[in-house]
N, C-alpha and C positions, 0 to 999 in steps of 0.2 A: 324489120320489122318486132316490131313491142317483146313475141316470144319468143326472140335468137338471146340466145347466151352469147358475153363477149369470148373471144379467141387472146387466154394470156397467159397458159402455163406452155414452160419447155419440157425439156427432155429431166433434166435434175429436177421439175414441179412433178413430173408425174411421176418420175421417179422414186424420189420422196413421199406423192398418196400411196403410192402401192408397200411402199416400205412401215407405212406406218400403221397400215392395214394387215400383213403379212405381220410385222416382229411385234407381235402383239402380245396379245392375254393367251392363246394357243402357244408357246415355250417354255413359259409358265405351267401352265396348268395342262396338257395333253400330256405331255413325257413320262408319267407316272400309268394315269390308264392304260398307254400306248404298251410300256413294258408289262403291265399284270396279264395285259391279250399274248404277244409279241417275244414277252422273256430275253433268251439272250441271241434273238433277234430280230433285237429293235434297232436297228442298223442298217437292214435290209431291209427295216416294216419304213424307215424313213428313205431308202434307195427310192423303194416301190410306189410312196406317197410324192414323190418326187420328178420321176417316170409321166404318172398320172397328170402332175401339175405343169410341165414341162408340155407334153400335146397340150393339153385344155392352153396351154397362154400360147404357144403356138399359133394352134386352130384362132384363136380369139383375135388376138395378134394382122393376124391375115387379115381377119374379117372385119374387124376395127379400121385398116388402111382402107378398105376396099367402100367401106358406109360409116365413114367419121359421124358421126349425130348421136347426141346422148342417148341413153337407150342401150346401150352393148345389147346381145342375144334377143332381146324381145323382138329390138330393131332387126341383127340379122338373122332372126325363125321369120320375120318375116316375109320376108325379100328374096330369101331364099330357098323356105318350106312352103310359105303359104300362113296367111293370117292366123289362124287357130293356133303352129307353131308360134310364132311370134306371140301369141295373148298366151300361153301355157308358157313360156321362156319368159317372165316379164312377171306373170303372177308367181309362181314358181320362185320367181326372184323375190319379187313384194314382199310377198308371205314367208322366204326363210330368211332373211335378212334382217328383215320386223327384228324376228326373232333374236336371230344373230345380235342387232344393237339391244335389245333387251337382255341378254347376255354378258356382252360386254358390259355392261352397264351395268351391274348385280354385280359382276368381278372387281370392278373399281370398291363396290361397296365390300366385296369380302375381303379385298386387303386390305384398305382402307380403315375401317372403322366395322368390325364382325360385326360387334352385337348395332348397329342401323345400320345392317347393308339393305335395306326398301329406302329408306332414306335417300344413302350417301349416292343410290342408283340414279331414282330420278331425276335429285340438283345436280347430277353430272350432265343426263339427256339434256335439263334444263338450260346449259351453263353451253353444252357443245353445240344444240340447236340454233342458242341466240350466235356462235361464235360462225356457224357456217351460213347463218341469215346476214352476217357482213359484208361477205362474198370469196366466193371463191379462192384469189391470190391470199389472201388471209388465212384462207383455211390449210393452204399449205405450210403459210410460213408456221404458223400454229408444229406444225404435222412434220415441218425440219426439224423445229427442240423438243416435240418429242421423240422422234429417232435417232437422233443425235443421245439424249440421253437413256434412254432404253439402251442403241448401244450400246455406251458407257460400261453402264451395268450390268450386261452380256459378258464384256471382254474381261468384266474383275471377276467374275465369276469363271469362270474359261483359265485365266489364271494365275488363281488365287486355289483352281484345283490340280489342275492338271502341272503346277510347282509346289505342294503340297508334300507330307511326305505319305500319305495316306493314299496318294497316286497309287491307282495297280494295275497299266497296260493287260495286266491277264485277264481285271476283267470288265475287257468293253467285251470282247467273247465269251465273256463266263454264263453261266446259268442254263435252265431249260429251256428251249428250245420250245415255243406256242402250235406247233406245226402249223399247213399251210394257212388256215384257219385262225388261226391266231394270229400270225404276220397277218391279212389278209384286214383285220382289223385294226391292225397295230397302225395298218400303214391309213383304213379307213380315218382312224382320228389323227391320226401325224396331216393330215392331207388338208384338213382345217385351216390349220395354220398356213398356209400354205396360199389360200384364195382368196389372199387382197389383191393381187394382179386384173380381178376384172372389176377394182375399181376405177383403173385405170380407163378402160377401153367403156367402162361408161360414164365416164367426165372427154368424150372423146368430142363434143360439142364445142369444149373450152380450151383445149388439144389447139396450139399455134403448130400448122402444117401438119395434121394426126398421121399424114400416106407415111410418110417417116418415123415424123416420133415414138407414134404407139410404137412399133414393132421393134423401134430400139429401146422403150424404154419397160415392155414389160418384160424380156428378157435377161435382160438389166437387174432390175425389181428384186425379177425371180432368183436368180443366179445369186443374187448378195443372201438375199433370205436363208439357199443352199446350204452355204457358205455356214452363215451365221448358225442354222441350226445344227449344222453337220459338230461345228467343234466345241459347242452347248452340252449335245447328248454324247457326245467323249466323256468329254468332262466332269457332267454331272457320274457318267459309268463307272468311271473309272477311279473314287472316291466310293461310293454306294451298293456300286453293281447292277445284276440287271433286279435279285431282288428287293435292296435295299430301296432302288428307283421306283418301283411295283409297289412297297408298302408307305410310300410318301404324300400326301396329301400337299404337300409345296416343296417339289424335292428338288427344287432348287435355292430355298433356302434353306434347303436341308443341307444339301452339297456342299454351302460355306460353310456350314454350323457343319459338316464331316471332316473338312476340309482344315479344323482347326484356327476357322474366323467363326467365332457364334453375332461378333459385334457385326459380321460384313447386312444378316437376316431381315435385320430393319431395313438395311437401301436395298438389298434386292424385292424385301414389300411393297415398298416405294417403285421402286420400277418397273412392278408384276403390276399395280395401278394404274400408273404413265401408262402402261404398252397397254393395258384395255380402253384407254383416255382415246389415245391415237388411233384404235382401232374405232370406237363409237365413231370418232369423226367420220373417220375412213367411209362406217359404214352410211353415215347419217347421209357423205357426201350420194353415193352411188344409188341410194335406193329411191331420195328424192329423185333424181337423176333420170330412171328408172319413172316411175311413176312422174312424171311430168310426159314423156314421149308417150305412157299410155292414158295418159289425160288426153293428148293432142290427137288420138288416132275414139277418141273418144268411150274407153275402155275401163279408163276412171274417170273422177266426175274437171266434164272438165274447167272449172274453174282451178283444177292445180296444177292447169299450163299455165296458169300465168307468171312473169317475170318480174321481175322488181328493175321498174326503169331504172335504176341510181345503183343499186349493187349486182346489176343482171344476175342474179339465180333465184330458183323458181323458191320465192319465196313462199306460196300456200303450202305448195308442193312439200315441204322443209320445213313447215311448223305443224300437219298433217302429218308428218314421220314423227315425228319430235314427241306429238300430242301421244298417240297410237304407244310407244316407245315408255316413255312415263308410265300407262297404265299398267299396262306388259312387269313392266321395270317392278313395279310396284306392288302389284300378286305373283307377281311367274316365281318357279322355280329358274332355280340357275340351269341341273343338268335338263331337266325338262325341254327349259328353250335352246339349249341348245341342242337336244338330241333331235327338236321337231325343227331347228332349224337344217339338219343336216341329210334329212331326203331331199330337199327344196333344194339344194345348191347343186345334186345330183342330178337334180335332173335339169337345173339352168346349164348346167356344164353339158351334161349328153347333147341336149340343145343344137348349143355351139357346133359342138363335134360334128353331130348329123350336116353343121349349115357349111360349114365348111368343106366337107368336103363335095361338095355340088361348084364349087368353087374351080374345077380341075384347071387349079395352078399345078401341077402337077404329081410323077406316081411317091413321089417320098410324104409332099402334105399331104398325101389323099391317105400316106399308111401314118401319117402320124396323129392324122384324122381319124378316125380306123380304131389303132389305139390308146386314144383319151376315149372315145365313146364307152369301147369293149370297159376297159379300164375303169368308169365312174358304172356304170351297170356293176360292175363287179363286187364293185365297191361298199354300193346302195347295199346289196345284197347282204352287206356283211352287219349291216345297223341292229340293234335290237330290232325286234317282233316290235314293240309298240309306237319306238317311233315310227316304224317305216309305215307301220296300219294308219299311223296317226298324220301326216302326211300327205299318202296317201289319200285317207278322203278328206283334207284342205282341196288341196289337187283334184277334187274330184267335183269338192262344191264351188270349185272354180268354170269347170270344164262347164256345167250342171247350168250356170250364172254367164257366160257364154252360150249355150245354146240358147238359153231364152231372152237372150235378146236377137239375138239371128231371129230368132223365127219374129219378136214383135217388131223388127225391122221390118219383114220382109211379106208382113203384115195375118202371116199363116194363124 
């Protein structure tokens, strides 16, 4: 059929796509705000974020193995909970992650050329949309190169900090704790650095042998990301401490400076821009595939369900996503884009865990789904009020559209 995608990704490709989304700008930017919230509890906050991410990843992997089609939780919610919940998940994902795309593009601009942040952001969106248009295998190869470069930069940061005379093991647990509320807020901020594993499940229709590949790729990508984040957080804390980390706008660049290697700061900044490019590429892939699935079911214009006959990608959906993201990147504020996306992402994963609960695959898997669902709700409650209100308003708009369309179809 002309609207089906080609299965061309193996385990390593899927892991790289997930890492490209996770090991992105979040680790370069989220440590400072998380340290301000959690204080000396930063590593504990990282552990909480990792626990919720693992539960979400486990639930997503089980569902993806059962339903190996593009769309992620949009498909899972539809099949397990009903059409409305699938639609709500898809709407939350498309809206939230489109804002995330804009945030990543703006991060590229902020690091690469602060004085021309918006112009660079738009150029990045155009370039990576063109790259994803060329086929998912090409995108996976680009992601592989980006992940390798970013991991090399992060490894350099860890080695420089931990081997410097400024390193202090006591700083790892030093500083005032932000209390339970601060720890959860820090976990909420750090959680979104893990959220890229969803890119693997949304590419389910392009993965070879998805029933085996996805359950292997998701926890592997998540485990690698956790090890990287823990090492980087410990390295930064060892030279800056929680107070210094909290006060820093560019924590990893400041960390290498505090370690006595200020000449490496430009390299770290370049790595941050490259990491954001990797996240942006993976996000464009994921959002366009969910848009494809929703268009197939008529929740978005059916023209977006077209698959390019040569490149075997949802080219119209990719172009539409790229156009919207380019507009947001030209006009939006970075903090606003990140805050807005957070609410939608947590709603998306909450529905994923609720869907996994219905699989009846065992007490352990149900317990994981329950913890994941509870974790998403708790972390959502730590978001700033403006982010929660704006996110809820946009989701309500989507629900209204769904209801109006349903009444129109039924002729009421």
